[in-house]
C-alpha positions as YAML, in Angstrom:
chain: A
units: angstrom
residues:
- id: 1
  name: MET
  ca: [86.97, 101.68, 109.46]
- id: 2
  name: THR
  ca: [90.55, 102.71, 110.17]
- id: 3
  name: ILE
  ca: [92.53, 105.55, 108.64]
- id: 4
  name: GLY
  ca: [94.62, 103.01, 106.76]
- id: 5
  name: HIS
  ca: [91.56, 101.28, 105.34]
- id: 6
  name: GLN
  ca: [90.19, 104.62, 104.16]
- id: 7
  name: ILE
  ca: [93.52, 105.46, 102.50]
- id: 8
  name: ARG
  ca: [93.48, 102.10, 100.69]
- id: 9
  name: ILE
  ca: [89.90, 102.64, 99.49]
- id: 10
  name: ILE
  ca: [90.76, 106.09, 98.10]
- id: 11
  name: ARG
  ca: [94.02, 104.90, 96.53]
- id: 12
  name: GLU
  ca: [92.36, 101.97, 94.81]
- id: 13
  name: SER
  ca: [89.42, 104.09, 93.63]
- id: 14
  name: LYS
  ca: [91.96, 106.40, 91.93]
- id: 15
  name: GLY
  ca: [93.66, 103.40, 90.30]
- id: 16
  name: MET
  ca: [96.97, 104.08, 92.05]
- id: 17
  name: THR
  ca: [99.46, 101.50, 93.26]
- id: 18
  name: LEU
  ca: [101.48, 101.61, 96.47]
- id: 19
  name: ASP
  ca: [104.60, 102.18, 94.33]
- id: 20
  name: GLN
  ca: [103.07, 105.26, 92.69]
- id: 21
  name: VAL
  ca: [102.06, 106.82, 96.01]
- id: 22
  name: ALA
  ca: [105.46, 105.94, 97.51]
- id: 23
  name: ASN
  ca: [107.31, 107.63, 94.65]
- id: 24
  name: ILE
  ca: [105.25, 110.81, 94.93]
- id: 25
  name: THR
  ca: [105.37, 111.09, 98.72]
- id: 26
  name: ASP
  ca: [108.91, 109.84, 99.46]
- id: 27
  name: ILE
  ca: [107.36, 107.42, 101.94]
- id: 28
  name: THR
  ca: [108.54, 103.84, 101.55]
- id: 29
  name: LYS
  ca: [106.19, 101.28, 100.09]
- id: 30
  name: GLN
  ca: [106.61, 99.22, 103.27]
- id: 31
  name: ARG
  ca: [105.55, 102.16, 105.46]
- id: 32
  name: LEU
  ca: [102.52, 102.86, 103.26]
- id: 33
  name: SER
  ca: [101.57, 99.20, 103.38]
- id: 34
  name: ALA
  ca: [101.87, 99.25, 107.20]
- id: 35
  name: ILE
  ca: [99.67, 102.37, 107.38]
- id: 36
  name: GLU
  ca: [97.04, 100.78, 105.14]
- id: 37
  name: GLY
  ca: [97.22, 97.61, 107.21]
- id: 38
  name: SER
  ca: [96.62, 99.64, 110.39]
- id: 39
  name: LYS
  ca: [99.95, 98.61, 111.87]
- id: 40
  name: GLY
  ca: [100.74, 102.23, 112.69]
- id: 41
  name: TYR
  ca: [99.09, 105.60, 112.85]
- id: 42
  name: PRO
  ca: [100.59, 108.25, 110.59]
- id: 43
  name: GLN
  ca: [101.15, 111.79, 111.78]
- id: 44
  name: ILE
  ca: [99.20, 114.66, 110.21]
- id: 45
  name: PRO
  ca: [102.06, 115.80, 107.92]
- id: 46
  name: THR
  ca: [102.31, 112.24, 106.58]
- id: 47
  name: LEU
  ca: [98.56, 112.12, 106.00]
- id: 48
  name: LEU
  ca: [98.77, 115.43, 104.14]
- id: 49
  name: ARG
  ca: [101.51, 114.08, 101.85]
- id: 50
  name: ILE
  ca: [99.47, 110.95, 101.14]
- id: 51
  name: ALA
  ca: [96.30, 112.97, 100.48]
- id: 52
  name: ARG
  ca: [98.09, 115.33, 98.08]
- id: 53
  name: ALA
  ca: [99.67, 112.41, 96.24]
- id: 54
  name: MET
  ca: [96.26, 110.80, 95.74]
- id: 55
  name: GLY
  ca: [94.61, 114.08, 94.74]
- id: 56
  name: CYS
  ca: [92.21, 114.17, 97.66]
- id: 57
  name: SER
  ca: [91.82, 116.24, 100.79]
- id: 58
  name: LEU
  ca: [92.76, 115.27, 104.30]
- id: 59
  name: ALA
  ca: [89.06, 115.59, 105.15]
- id: 60
  name: GLU
  ca: [88.25, 112.77, 102.73]
- id: 61
  name: ILE
  ca: [90.58, 110.50, 104.69]
- id: 62
  name: ILE
  ca: [89.54, 111.40, 108.20]
- id: 63
  name: ASN
  ca: [85.86, 112.32, 107.81]
- id: 64
  name: ALA
  ca: [84.82, 108.72, 107.31]
- id: 65
  name: PRO
  ca: [83.55, 106.95, 110.42]
- id: 66
  name: LEU
  ca: [86.84, 105.70, 111.83]
- id: 67
  name: HIS
  ca: [87.58, 103.05, 114.38]
- id: 68
  name: LEU
  ca: [90.96, 103.61, 116.00]
- id: 69
  name: ASP
  ca: [91.02, 100.49, 118.21]
- id: 70
  name: LEU
  ca: [91.88, 102.60, 121.24]
- id: 71
  name: PRO
  ca: [90.88, 101.48, 124.73]
- id: 72
  name: CYS
  ca: [88.56, 103.62, 126.78]
- id: 73
  name: PRO
  ca: [90.46, 105.90, 129.15]
- id: 74
  name: PRO
  ca: [90.46, 104.94, 132.82]
- id: 75
  name: ARG
  ca: [87.71, 106.62, 134.80]
- id: 76
  name: VAL
  ca: [88.95, 109.39, 137.03]
- id: 77
  name: LYS
  ca: [85.75, 109.79, 139.04]
- id: 78
  name: ASP
  ca: [82.73, 107.60, 139.42]
- id: 79
  name: THR
  ca: [80.32, 109.85, 137.53]
- id: 80
  name: ASP
  ca: [77.76, 109.39, 134.79]
- id: 81
  name: TYR
  ca: [80.27, 110.61, 132.21]
- id: 82
  name: PRO
  ca: [83.86, 109.34, 132.54]
- id: 83
  name: CYS
  ca: [85.12, 111.86, 129.97]
- id: 84
  name: ALA
  ca: [83.93, 114.66, 127.71]
- id: 85
  name: GLU
  ca: [83.68, 112.27, 124.76]
- id: 86
  name: ALA
  ca: [81.80, 109.53, 126.61]
- id: 87
  name: TRP
  ca: [78.76, 109.82, 124.37]
- id: 88
  name: ARG
  ca: [80.96, 108.61, 121.48]
- id: 89
  name: CYS
  ca: [82.45, 105.66, 123.34]
- id: 90
  name: PRO
  ca: [80.94, 102.30, 122.29]
- id: 91
  name: PHE
  ca: [81.70, 100.86, 125.75]
- id: 92
  name: PHE
  ca: [79.97, 103.57, 127.79]
- id: 93
  name: LYS
  ca: [76.37, 103.38, 128.93]
- id: 94
  name: LYS
  ca: [74.81, 106.13, 130.98]
- id: 95
  name: LYS
  ca: [73.70, 105.15, 134.46]
- id: 96
  name: GLU
  ca: [69.99, 105.23, 134.95]
...
């Protein structure tokens, strides 16, 4: 699930339209639609404005299991763990 998908789920569960959230946040409807469609990643201040407008916390948006569609970082050394977060990476398997 992406951040945008989570925002859409919360917005729809509150019965709010994109127009309502746009009016409260001063973020254009087009930008909100792009965020919900995962065509861009909003910065934290933008997420805070959206969360406040929908009457939820930032934690409710980002605490869901999120998939950011980011590639794995290139490996710096040939070790068992390519980075500190390797255990979270769906592409990483520990050498046996």
